[in-house]
Every structure is written in C-alpha cells, then in structure tokens.
Backbone of each chain as ProteinMPNN parsed JSONL, in Angstrom:
{"seq_chain_A": "MEKPLDRCLDEVFNTPGVTGVLCADAQGLCLSSKGTAHPRAAGVITSLMKQAAQLEPTADNLPVLRLESESCNILIQGKSEITLAVYKTPE", "coords_chain_A": {"N_chain_A": [[0.886, -1.208, 0.318], [2.077, 1.159, 1.151], [3.746, 1.227, -1.035], [3.619, 3.995, -3.302], [4.632, 6.071, -1.996], [6.72, 5.922, -0.95], [8.186, 5.34, -3.101], [7.82, 7.68, -4.347], [9.24, 9.164, -2.211], [11.47, 8.074, -2.682], [12.137, 9.458, -5.296], [12.592, 12.397, -4.377], [14.201, 12.291, -2.741], [16.718, 10.872, -4.298], [17.067, 13.643, -5.514], [19.85, 15.53, -5.884], [22.106, 16.873, -3.625], [20.263, 16.369, -1.343], [19.51, 14.829, 1.572], [18.601, 13.853, 3.436], [15.021, 12.209, 4.017], [11.784, 12.306, 5.505], [8.756, 11.302, 6.18], [5.321, 11.91, 7.666], [2.308, 11.427, 9.261], [-1.062, 12.865, 11.007], [-0.749, 11.958, 13.653], [1.646, 12.453, 13.774], [3.206, 10.33, 13.582], [5.923, 8.445, 12.119], [5.327, 7.835, 9.005], [7.326, 7.035, 6.708], [11.22, 7.01, 6.694], [14.189, 8.136, 4.957], [17.838, 8.483, 4.737], [19.321, 10.708, 6.223], [17.279, 10.973, 7.9], [15.68, 10.912, 10.718], [13.26, 8.113, 12.123], [12.554, 9.201, 14.552], [12.21, 11.666, 14.733], [9.554, 12.615, 13.253], [7.497, 13.047, 15.336], [8.632, 15.388, 16.6], [8.358, 17.41, 14.137], [5.32, 17.171, 13.598], [4.674, 18.262, 15.095], [5.92, 20.893, 15.217], [4.753, 22.265, 12.688], [2.257, 21.963, 13.312], [2.208, 24.137, 15.179], [3.214, 26.333, 13.821], [1.324, 26.586, 11.624], [-0.471, 27.856, 13.534], [0.683, 30.102, 14.095], [-0.428, 32.348, 11.483], [-3.204, 31.932, 11.254], [-5.114, 32.823, 9.149], [-4.388, 32.156, 6.751], [-3.873, 31.57, 3.966], [-2.483, 28.67, 2.497], [-0.374, 26.413, 3.727], [2.529, 27.677, 5.817], [5.824, 27.49, 4.414], [8.765, 25.639, 6.448], [12.441, 26.468, 7.486], [14.797, 25.037, 8.979], [17.738, 26.287, 9.828], [21.167, 25.28, 9.704], [24.569, 24.652, 10.293], [25.708, 22.229, 8.626], [23.517, 21.427, 7.289], [20.128, 22.113, 6.2], [16.475, 21.639, 7.052], [13.791, 22.085, 5.636], [10.09, 21.785, 5.927], [7.215, 20.966, 5.277], [3.622, 21.349, 5.238], [0.51, 19.308, 4.926], [-2.9, 19.066, 4.873], [-3.232, 16.088, 5.965], [-0.642, 15.248, 6.46], [2.607, 15.521, 6.865], [6.008, 16.768, 5.807], [9.435, 16.732, 5.433], [12.362, 17.963, 4.373], [15.814, 16.848, 4.458], [18.402, 18.971, 3.307], [22.003, 19.321, 2.291], [23.639, 22.878, 2.962], [23.214, 25.383, 0.273]], "CA_chain_A": [[0.133, 0.022, 0.09], [3.058, 2.463, 0.878], [4.671, 1.485, -2.368], [3.216, 4.493, -4.089], [4.39, 7.22, -1.142], [8.138, 5.149, -1.482], [8.602, 5.518, -5.246], [7.915, 9.398, -4.608], [10.342, 9.767, -1.678], [12.961, 7.443, -3.246], [12.158, 10.898, -6.226], [12.844, 13.385, -3.765], [15.78, 11.716, -1.875], [17.573, 11.139, -5.282], [17.716, 14.534, -5.862], [21.308, 16.135, -5.293], [22.135, 17.571, -2.74], [19.265, 15.966, -0.466], [20.553, 13.303, 2.911], [17.397, 12.736, 3.884], [13.61, 12.773, 3.543], [10.628, 12.349, 5.761], [7.138, 11.44, 5.877], [4.666, 11.693, 9.047], [1.186, 11.117, 9.581], [-1.308, 14.046, 11.906], [-0.23, 11.789, 14.818], [3.123, 12.352, 14.237], [3.606, 8.924, 13.585], [6.87, 8.204, 10.941], [4.943, 6.913, 7.737], [8.672, 6.701, 5.624], [12.024, 8.05, 6.778], [14.979, 7.632, 4.303], [18.396, 8.806, 4.786], [19.711, 11.001, 7.488], [16.388, 11.783, 8.525], [15.545, 9.556, 11.778], [12.0, 8.006, 12.434], [11.94, 9.418, 15.686], [11.837, 13.218, 14.193], [8.477, 12.571, 13.176], [6.438, 13.881, 15.861], [8.736, 17.492, 16.672], [8.69, 17.68, 12.941], [4.594, 17.609, 12.943], [4.314, 19.289, 15.789], [6.48, 22.52, 14.691], [4.472, 22.051, 12.16], [1.379, 22.285, 13.871], [2.68, 25.366, 16.04], [4.1, 27.598, 12.757], [-0.115, 27.133, 11.208], [-1.28, 28.767, 14.029], [1.048, 31.715, 13.661], [-1.67, 33.071, 10.836], [-4.23, 31.003, 11.143], [-5.822, 32.489, 8.413], [-3.545, 31.838, 6.008], [-4.421, 30.105, 2.394], [-2.09, 27.281, 2.958], [0.623, 26.455, 5.716], [4.231, 28.056, 5.557], [6.908, 26.058, 4.507], [9.852, 26.112, 7.388], [13.153, 25.938, 6.979], [15.869, 24.852, 9.884], [19.596, 25.827, 8.966], [22.335, 24.86, 10.617], [26.199, 24.54, 9.605], [25.936, 21.718, 7.986], [22.492, 20.7, 7.245], [19.531, 22.76, 6.402], [15.541, 21.013, 7.142], [12.585, 22.386, 4.913], [9.06, 21.34, 6.735], [6.18, 21.487, 4.756], [2.195, 20.387, 5.397], [-0.606, 19.375, 3.392], [-3.861, 18.372, 4.927], [-2.739, 14.833, 7.201], [0.549, 14.461, 6.024], [3.641, 16.781, 6.731], [6.99, 16.509, 4.795], [10.663, 17.171, 6.025], [13.549, 17.22, 3.084], [16.954, 16.871, 4.718], [19.605, 18.854, 2.699], [23.041, 20.121, 2.741], [23.651, 24.041, 2.558], [23.632, 25.17, -0.941]], "C_chain_A": [[0.252, 1.419, -0.328], [3.652, 2.411, -0.221], [4.77, 3.213, -2.885], [4.23, 6.006, -3.484], [5.758, 6.864, -1.427], [8.701, 5.938, -2.278], [8.887, 7.197, -4.735], [8.987, 9.622, -3.074], [11.634, 9.453, -2.012], [13.103, 9.072, -4.352], [13.373, 12.021, -5.544], [14.631, 13.027, -3.555], [16.976, 11.603, -3.275], [17.758, 12.17, -5.706], [18.693, 15.492, -5.307], [20.783, 17.344, -4.557], [20.966, 17.577, -1.394], [19.969, 14.584, 0.362], [19.968, 12.536, 2.808], [15.694, 13.424, 3.799], [12.804, 11.99, 4.86], [9.37, 12.23, 6.026], [6.251, 10.628, 7.375], [3.435, 12.377, 8.791], [0.661, 12.335, 10.894], [-1.452, 13.957, 13.137], [0.995, 11.947, 14.942], [3.831, 10.767, 14.002], [4.667, 8.698, 12.03], [5.887, 7.239, 9.88], [6.31, 6.216, 6.615], [9.463, 7.361, 5.976], [12.876, 7.317, 5.578], [16.965, 8.709, 4.538], [18.591, 9.497, 6.321], [18.729, 11.539, 8.447], [15.896, 10.752, 9.471], [14.092, 9.538, 11.829], [11.237, 8.84, 13.804], [12.327, 11.129, 15.632], [10.529, 13.021, 14.056], [7.895, 13.474, 14.069], [6.694, 14.873, 16.386], [8.142, 17.219, 15.22], [6.456, 18.251, 12.818], [4.284, 18.215, 14.168], [4.678, 20.59, 15.994], [5.748, 23.119, 13.778], [2.375, 22.914, 12.053], [1.518, 23.953, 14.818], [2.65, 26.55, 15.157], [2.271, 27.564, 11.72], [-0.868, 27.918, 12.34], [-0.764, 30.033, 14.608], [-0.096, 33.348, 12.799], [-2.684, 32.045, 10.791], [-5.229, 30.989, 10.342], [-5.599, 32.179, 6.901], [-3.984, 31.209, 5.27], [-3.444, 28.6, 2.489], [-0.882, 27.649, 3.722], [2.198, 26.981, 5.6], [5.029, 27.083, 5.51], [8.5, 26.704, 5.865], [11.019, 25.622, 6.779], [14.117, 26.133, 8.21], [17.797, 24.889, 9.617], [20.405, 25.591, 10.298], [23.862, 24.693, 9.663], [25.737, 23.828, 8.321], [24.502, 20.909, 6.909], [21.217, 22.067, 7.192], [17.957, 21.548, 6.615], [14.739, 21.703, 6.536], [11.838, 20.829, 5.451], [7.812, 21.471, 5.75], [4.956, 20.427, 5.256], [1.454, 20.503, 4.614], [-1.483, 18.417, 4.069], [-2.87, 16.919, 5.989], [-1.337, 14.624, 7.255], [1.378, 15.82, 5.879], [5.735, 15.963, 5.803], [8.547, 16.968, 4.874], [11.802, 16.952, 4.683], [14.844, 17.573, 4.003], [17.904, 17.633, 3.307], [20.601, 19.759, 3.187], [23.114, 21.492, 1.947], [24.05, 24.14, 1.354], [24.992, 26.453, -1.019]], "O_chain_A": [[-0.301, 2.25, -1.05], [4.181, 3.452, -0.61], [5.886, 3.733, -2.874], [4.541, 6.889, -4.283], [6.189, 7.582, -2.329], [9.456, 6.906, -2.19], [9.98, 7.762, -4.772], [9.564, 10.703, -3.191], [12.651, 10.118, -1.817], [14.103, 9.77, -4.187], [14.489, 12.349, -5.946], [15.709, 13.384, -4.03], [18.023, 12.246, -3.204], [18.704, 12.155, -6.493], [18.398, 16.205, -4.348], [19.889, 18.188, -4.619], [20.817, 18.527, -0.627], [20.674, 13.675, -0.076], [20.047, 11.357, 2.464], [15.297, 14.574, 3.612], [13.352, 10.941, 5.198], [8.78, 13.307, 6.118], [6.368, 9.523, 7.905], [3.32, 13.498, 8.296], [1.512, 12.764, 11.674], [-1.898, 14.826, 13.886], [1.577, 11.683, 15.993], [4.947, 10.385, 14.356], [4.12, 8.801, 10.932], [5.789, 6.022, 10.039], [6.231, 5.19, 5.939], [9.153, 8.549, 5.889], [12.538, 6.206, 5.171], [16.807, 9.914, 4.342], [18.153, 9.0, 7.358], [18.962, 12.248, 9.427], [15.683, 9.644, 8.98], [13.489, 10.596, 11.651], [10.052, 9.051, 14.059], [12.733, 11.678, 16.657], [10.049, 13.367, 15.136], [7.745, 14.643, 13.713], [5.783, 15.588, 16.803], [7.097, 16.584, 15.365], [6.106, 19.272, 12.227], [3.244, 18.863, 14.049], [4.06, 21.375, 16.714], [5.801, 24.348, 13.729], [1.709, 23.697, 11.376], [0.547, 24.708, 14.852], [2.183, 27.623, 15.536], [2.041, 28.607, 11.109], [-1.851, 28.592, 12.033], [-1.372, 30.826, 15.327], [-0.371, 34.498, 13.141], [-2.609, 31.292, 9.82], [-6.08, 30.102, 10.273], [-6.476, 31.999, 6.056], [-4.573, 30.185, 5.616], [-4.017, 27.511, 2.543], [-0.498, 28.724, 4.183], [2.952, 26.149, 5.096], [5.082, 26.08, 6.221], [8.986, 27.827, 5.998], [11.04, 24.755, 5.906], [14.313, 27.299, 8.553], [18.666, 24.052, 9.373], [20.191, 25.729, 11.502], [23.942, 24.644, 8.436], [25.446, 24.389, 7.265], [24.632, 20.051, 6.035], [21.314, 22.958, 8.036], [18.29, 20.405, 6.302], [14.946, 22.722, 7.196], [12.238, 19.666, 5.501], [7.603, 22.674, 5.59], [5.075, 19.24, 5.558], [1.397, 21.357, 3.728], [-1.216, 17.215, 4.059], [-1.845, 17.187, 6.616], [-0.86, 13.841, 8.078], [1.124, 16.81, 5.194], [6.181, 14.863, 5.478], [8.741, 17.846, 4.033], [11.98, 15.861, 4.141], [14.884, 18.764, 4.311], [18.101, 16.916, 2.326], [20.464, 20.633, 4.043], [22.832, 21.572, 0.751], [24.963, 23.421, 0.948], [25.661, 26.581, -2.044]]}, "seq_chain_B": "MTFTGTEVPEQTGYLIINEDGGVVSSGGDLENDEHAASVIMNMLNLIEKSTMSPTENKEPFKRLSIQYDDHLYIVMVSNKKIHVVKRNYVPAEPVEA", "coords_chain_B": {"N_chain_B": [[23.173, 50.351, 21.494], [20.143, 50.457, 19.96], [17.862, 48.306, 18.327], [16.556, 49.743, 15.091], [14.649, 48.052, 13.788], [14.619, 48.451, 10.921], [16.543, 48.164, 9.406], [16.412, 45.598, 7.772], [16.243, 44.811, 4.199], [12.995, 45.294, 2.818], [11.932, 45.238, 4.94], [8.7, 44.161, 6.898], [8.112, 44.256, 9.393], [8.997, 43.258, 13.451], [10.32, 41.692, 15.642], [11.571, 41.6, 18.922], [12.402, 39.105, 21.582], [12.767, 38.068, 24.931], [14.266, 35.644, 26.675], [11.624, 34.5, 28.689], [10.069, 34.644, 26.871], [8.896, 37.228, 26.595], [7.554, 40.397, 25.335], [10.27, 42.484, 24.413], [11.016, 44.305, 22.634], [9.629, 45.837, 19.761], [7.96, 46.517, 16.265], [6.416, 47.759, 13.272], [4.428, 45.47, 11.158], [4.433, 43.375, 13.02], [4.248, 44.636, 15.259], [4.05, 45.243, 19.182], [3.233, 41.858, 19.077], [2.204, 39.73, 21.008], [0.801, 37.222, 20.454], [2.186, 36.395, 18.075], [4.64, 36.005, 19.324], [4.102, 34.1, 21.092], [4.078, 31.978, 19.722], [5.818, 31.718, 18.33], [8.18, 31.511, 20.003], [7.079, 28.407, 21.615], [7.988, 27.673, 19.11], [10.715, 27.619, 18.833], [11.449, 26.232, 21.32], [10.314, 23.425, 21.005], [12.079, 22.846, 18.463], [14.601, 23.216, 20.609], [14.401, 20.966, 22.041], [14.715, 19.155, 20.618], [14.548, 15.806, 18.586], [15.843, 16.126, 15.934], [17.901, 16.668, 14.635], [20.476, 15.312, 11.849], [21.156, 11.891, 11.842], [24.035, 11.866, 12.463], [24.772, 14.21, 13.467], [24.966, 16.917, 15.674], [24.895, 19.307, 15.49], [23.786, 22.836, 16.804], [21.199, 24.676, 16.073], [21.108, 27.701, 13.462], [19.076, 29.538, 12.249], [16.112, 30.277, 12.01], [13.5, 30.251, 9.288], [10.045, 30.848, 8.182], [7.67, 30.516, 6.072], [5.859, 31.871, 4.318], [3.333, 33.157, 1.08], [3.396, 35.553, -0.037], [5.207, 36.388, 1.839], [7.499, 36.275, 4.852], [8.929, 35.486, 7.706], [11.717, 35.566, 9.53], [13.978, 33.721, 11.976], [16.136, 34.182, 14.986], [18.685, 33.448, 17.425], [20.287, 35.805, 19.285], [22.265, 36.942, 21.558], [21.245, 35.731, 24.087], [18.668, 36.455, 23.403], [16.025, 36.747, 21.114], [15.169, 37.37, 18.129], [12.654, 38.826, 15.519], [12.405, 38.674, 12.628], [9.932, 39.909, 10.193], [9.143, 40.274, 7.14], [8.71, 41.08, 3.495], [8.693, 38.956, 0.592], [9.641, 38.59, -2.016], [9.943, 36.338, -5.07], [12.492, 35.528, -6.614], [12.896, 36.872, -10.358], [12.83, 34.254, -12.853], [16.067, 33.218, -14.49], [15.621, 33.965, -18.17], [17.249, 32.523, -20.955]], "CA_chain_B": [[22.111, 50.395, 20.404], [18.825, 50.226, 19.911], [17.577, 48.034, 17.074], [14.833, 50.426, 14.813], [13.886, 47.614, 12.664], [14.168, 49.335, 9.367], [17.94, 47.576, 8.737], [16.439, 44.733, 6.347], [15.178, 45.594, 2.754], [11.079, 44.478, 2.708], [11.114, 44.526, 6.279], [7.547, 44.703, 7.46], [7.692, 43.944, 11.456], [10.354, 42.709, 13.683], [10.063, 41.283, 16.928], [12.376, 41.281, 20.062], [11.49, 38.839, 22.307], [13.538, 37.459, 25.915], [14.564, 33.879, 27.178], [10.924, 33.834, 29.096], [9.149, 35.138, 26.097], [8.521, 38.912, 26.704], [8.675, 40.792, 23.957], [11.317, 43.329, 24.723], [10.611, 45.759, 21.179], [8.709, 45.496, 18.27], [7.342, 47.33, 15.348], [5.636, 47.443, 12.031], [3.145, 44.052, 11.508], [4.202, 43.163, 14.386], [3.667, 46.141, 16.993], [2.7, 44.04, 20.14], [2.639, 40.778, 18.41], [2.627, 38.199, 21.774], [0.704, 36.288, 19.648], [3.382, 35.812, 17.212], [5.868, 35.857, 19.8], [4.036, 33.24, 21.908], [3.847, 30.596, 19.173], [7.292, 31.711, 18.209], [8.919, 30.952, 21.482], [6.999, 26.947, 21.584], [8.448, 26.197, 18.471], [12.192, 27.234, 19.892], [11.376, 25.175, 22.345], [10.013, 22.063, 20.396], [13.602, 22.562, 18.49], [15.763, 22.811, 21.085], [14.23, 20.22, 22.548], [13.714, 17.572, 19.087], [15.388, 14.913, 18.267], [15.666, 16.096, 14.794], [19.182, 16.541, 13.66], [20.712, 14.136, 11.843], [21.909, 11.656, 12.924], [25.391, 11.756, 13.233], [25.029, 15.035, 13.475], [23.986, 17.364, 16.871], [25.359, 20.941, 16.116], [22.756, 23.557, 17.103], [20.175, 25.167, 13.783], [20.982, 28.751, 13.534], [18.126, 30.462, 12.433], [14.901, 29.721, 11.624], [12.754, 30.748, 8.584], [8.75, 30.202, 8.213], [7.504, 31.41, 4.884], [4.044, 32.6, 3.331], [3.596, 32.561, -0.231], [4.307, 36.239, -0.358], [5.918, 37.089, 2.927], [8.467, 35.449, 5.474], [9.17, 34.833, 9.265], [13.272, 35.087, 10.314], [14.25, 34.336, 13.737], [17.257, 34.344, 14.618], [18.505, 34.07, 18.502], [21.599, 36.296, 19.636], [22.433, 37.867, 23.261], [19.934, 35.618, 24.719], [17.489, 37.342, 22.933], [15.178, 36.117, 20.054], [15.155, 38.017, 16.758], [12.531, 38.252, 14.35], [11.99, 39.345, 11.317], [8.395, 39.37, 8.754], [9.466, 40.285, 5.325], [8.174, 40.374, 1.8], [8.954, 37.202, -0.051], [9.777, 38.885, -3.85], [10.634, 35.623, -5.567], [13.557, 36.002, -7.959], [13.04, 35.984, -11.75], [13.731, 33.33, -13.344], [16.169, 34.37, -15.987], [15.811, 33.104, -19.518], [18.251, 32.106, -21.81]], "C_chain_B": [[20.964, 49.505, 20.154], [18.485, 49.432, 18.767], [16.184, 48.565, 16.317], [14.473, 49.466, 13.816], [13.825, 47.84, 11.177], [16.345, 48.942, 8.861], [17.65, 46.551, 7.696], [15.117, 45.472, 5.529], [14.085, 44.758, 2.934], [11.199, 44.079, 3.531], [9.669, 45.347, 6.244], [7.362, 45.021, 8.831], [9.138, 43.325, 12.0], [9.684, 42.695, 15.311], [11.364, 41.476, 18.632], [12.117, 40.376, 21.643], [12.533, 37.796, 24.095], [13.277, 36.129, 26.158], [13.117, 34.083, 27.647], [9.633, 34.419, 28.113], [8.278, 35.961, 25.927], [8.68, 39.526, 25.593], [9.571, 42.801, 24.504], [10.848, 44.865, 23.991], [10.23, 45.227, 20.349], [8.404, 46.702, 17.315], [6.747, 47.202, 14.444], [4.203, 46.339, 12.753], [3.278, 43.679, 12.831], [4.265, 43.995, 15.937], [3.374, 44.818, 18.116], [2.151, 43.024, 20.329], [3.039, 39.759, 19.704], [1.496, 36.785, 21.055], [1.826, 35.557, 18.928], [4.879, 35.388, 18.328], [5.57, 34.429, 20.84], [4.366, 31.763, 21.329], [5.328, 30.342, 18.534], [8.739, 30.982, 19.303], [8.45, 29.395, 21.559], [7.244, 26.12, 20.408], [10.376, 26.29, 18.532], [12.191, 26.156, 21.063], [10.912, 23.985, 22.128], [11.639, 22.027, 19.868], [13.782, 22.524, 19.323], [15.201, 20.912, 21.652], [14.504, 18.738, 21.989], [14.654, 16.604, 19.219], [15.678, 15.298, 16.175], [16.877, 16.318, 13.634], [18.992, 15.016, 13.228], [21.586, 13.202, 12.19], [23.589, 11.591, 13.6], [25.666, 13.488, 13.341], [24.204, 16.289, 14.645], [24.419, 19.018, 16.854], [24.034, 21.73, 15.866], [22.056, 24.435, 15.296], [20.398, 26.676, 14.492], [20.613, 30.19, 12.968], [16.995, 29.069, 11.744], [13.974, 30.561, 10.873], [11.214, 30.151, 7.979], [7.886, 31.53, 6.788], [6.685, 31.221, 4.323], [3.967, 32.434, 2.002], [3.888, 34.074, -1.089], [5.118, 37.329, 0.819], [7.034, 35.872, 4.016], [8.845, 35.653, 6.94], [10.965, 34.81, 9.037], [13.567, 35.012, 11.46], [14.795, 33.742, 13.689], [18.158, 34.064, 16.347], [20.728, 34.701, 18.761], [21.589, 37.186, 20.688], [21.575, 37.051, 23.586], [18.384, 35.679, 24.301], [17.051, 36.919, 21.529], [14.616, 37.204, 19.045], [14.173, 38.203, 15.625], [11.884, 38.784, 13.61], [10.971, 39.347, 10.635], [9.199, 40.643, 8.027], [8.712, 39.78, 4.128], [8.904, 40.0, 1.66], [8.942, 37.51, -1.695], [10.587, 37.178, -4.126], [11.658, 36.099, -6.934], [13.216, 35.714, -9.298], [13.41, 35.417, -12.437], [14.551, 34.0, -14.315], [16.387, 33.19, -17.411], [17.082, 33.593, -20.696], [18.4, 32.706, -23.185]], "O_chain_B": [[20.86, 48.279, 20.141], [18.962, 50.039, 17.809], [15.057, 48.162, 16.605], [13.925, 49.968, 12.834], [12.973, 47.371, 10.423], [17.07, 49.569, 8.088], [18.432, 46.471, 6.748], [14.062, 46.075, 5.725], [14.23, 43.563, 3.191], [10.912, 42.896, 3.71], [9.416, 46.485, 5.851], [6.612, 45.872, 9.309], [10.103, 43.001, 11.309], [8.879, 43.428, 15.886], [11.563, 40.261, 18.652], [11.71, 40.943, 22.657], [12.819, 36.629, 23.83], [12.222, 35.554, 25.89], [12.628, 33.703, 26.583], [8.484, 34.596, 28.52], [7.191, 35.814, 25.367], [9.661, 39.38, 24.864], [9.12, 43.905, 24.809], [10.516, 45.959, 24.449], [10.48, 44.042, 20.13], [8.649, 47.841, 17.71], [6.168, 46.124, 14.579], [3.511, 46.275, 13.769], [2.365, 43.667, 13.656], [4.306, 43.821, 17.155], [2.72, 43.79, 17.941], [1.202, 42.766, 21.07], [4.024, 39.032, 19.578], [1.62, 35.585, 21.299], [2.255, 34.424, 19.148], [5.836, 34.66, 18.065], [6.503, 33.775, 21.306], [4.732, 30.763, 21.945], [5.876, 29.266, 18.293], [9.748, 30.284, 19.201], [9.478, 28.719, 21.583], [7.072, 24.914, 20.233], [11.143, 25.347, 18.34], [13.102, 25.42, 21.442], [11.035, 23.24, 23.101], [12.466, 21.4, 20.53], [13.168, 21.534, 19.721], [15.871, 19.895, 21.474], [14.523, 17.643, 22.55], [15.56, 16.701, 20.047], [15.612, 14.374, 15.363], [16.88, 16.217, 12.408], [18.266, 14.087, 13.582], [22.65, 13.466, 12.751], [24.068, 11.367, 14.712], [26.822, 13.909, 13.28], [23.009, 16.541, 14.493], [24.34, 19.794, 17.806], [23.272, 21.429, 14.947], [22.377, 24.594, 14.118], [20.058, 26.941, 15.645], [21.162, 31.291, 13.012], [17.0, 27.907, 11.338], [13.526, 31.549, 11.456], [11.208, 29.084, 7.365], [7.694, 32.743, 6.716], [6.679, 30.198, 3.638], [4.589, 31.452, 1.597], [4.354, 34.128, -2.227], [5.467, 38.506, 0.731], [7.158, 34.691, 3.694], [9.294, 36.793, 6.82], [11.406, 33.923, 8.306], [13.516, 36.015, 12.171], [14.752, 32.769, 12.936], [18.366, 35.259, 16.56], [21.822, 34.197, 18.508], [20.871, 38.185, 20.657], [20.524, 37.659, 23.383], [17.354, 35.154, 24.723], [17.992, 36.747, 20.754], [13.587, 37.823, 19.317], [14.635, 37.79, 14.562], [10.825, 39.363, 13.85], [11.006, 38.217, 10.146], [9.683, 41.678, 8.485], [8.272, 38.672, 3.822], [9.958, 40.27, 2.236], [8.342, 36.798, -2.5], [11.603, 36.851, -3.512], [11.452, 36.834, -7.9], [13.171, 34.531, -9.636], [14.466, 35.786, -12.952], [14.19, 35.004, -14.929], [16.996, 32.131, -17.565], [17.555, 34.672, -21.053], [19.299, 32.321, -23.933]]}, "name": "protein", "num_of_chains": 2, "seq": "MEKPLDRCLDEVFNTPGVTGVLCADAQGLCLSSKGTAHPRAAGVITSLMKQAAQLEPTADNLPVLRLESESCNILIQGKSEITLAVYKTPEMTFTGTEVPEQTGYLIINEDGGVVSSGGDLENDEHAASVIMNMLNLIEKSTMSPTENKEPFKRLSIQYDDHLYIVMVSNKKIHVVKRNYVPAEPVEA"}
C-alpha cells in the first residue's frame, strides 16, 4: 500500500543535495524515512508544523519551515494530514 | 544601540523576545504581537528539545525561516534574545537564456 509513497520519497531522496526525507501523519507517526532523517523526529516535525499553522491561522496555505545549521538545512511542509521534511546540505 | 527595525530590506515588522517569551521591543506589522511571540517561543522550545538533527550531527540550528506565499518570518537567537523579522518575499525572476 505504501509503495507509491515510497517511490515518491525515493524520487525526492535522489535529488542532488538531499541527504534525508521523512514523511509523518497528523498524529506525528513516521510513515517513511530515508537517509539522515531519523524516524524519531516525526513527532517533533508534526508538532512544529502545527505550531507554525497557528502563527497566521487565516492564511490560505501552511507555511514552509526552513531550519538552518552549518551542515544541514531541514525544509518542512504540511499538507492536509501529511507533513514532509527534506534534509539538505546547504547550498 | 537600539534596533529600529529599518536595517533589513523589504522588512515589514520585527520583534525582540527575551528568554521568558516577553516582548522586549517590536515594530511594524508585529508591534506588540504577543501571539506571534508565543507561537515562535513554542516552536523554538520544540526545536531545542528535539531529536530532529541528522543522526551523525548534533550541531545547533542557527536560523529558522517561516515562509508564506508572499512574506516570511526569519528567527535568530543572539545575546540570549530572540530576534524575529517579518519581510516581504519577492521571488527572483527566472533568468531567460
């Protein structure tokens, strides 16, 4: 059942610069993770997205979050029930 | 020196929050925006306690951006204070060959 999701995440994971991908459901459970993204991060990523949605509750779309450190950028986007995090090396 | 909130291009508002979540200084769209301060504090607390860093990497995050379609918030911590800048987001035009 999860094959289409896995295929989609594989496609993202194989993009140059991407080191990890994680997909979580609305309860913060990890649906799939690849590379440097650890499944235990699923809960925090979902909570972070829920907090961010409260910043501007009237906005049409959820924001994209970008967390930057010296060696890694994490991009997080939520869409309905799913939250996706992409781990990248800085450009 | 006081931050007047005019240093960042396309800036529309700013917030400076102390460690306890209190607004120290604010201006523009974010003037006295306690709600934004509280949401951002909650996010930073989550990040601080998180296990989100890649498995082999435990270094701290230096910047958080919250990006909407036409504007974004940039959050950084400096000197035990949280600096938040809200600015318009103008995507670069694609270069035609």
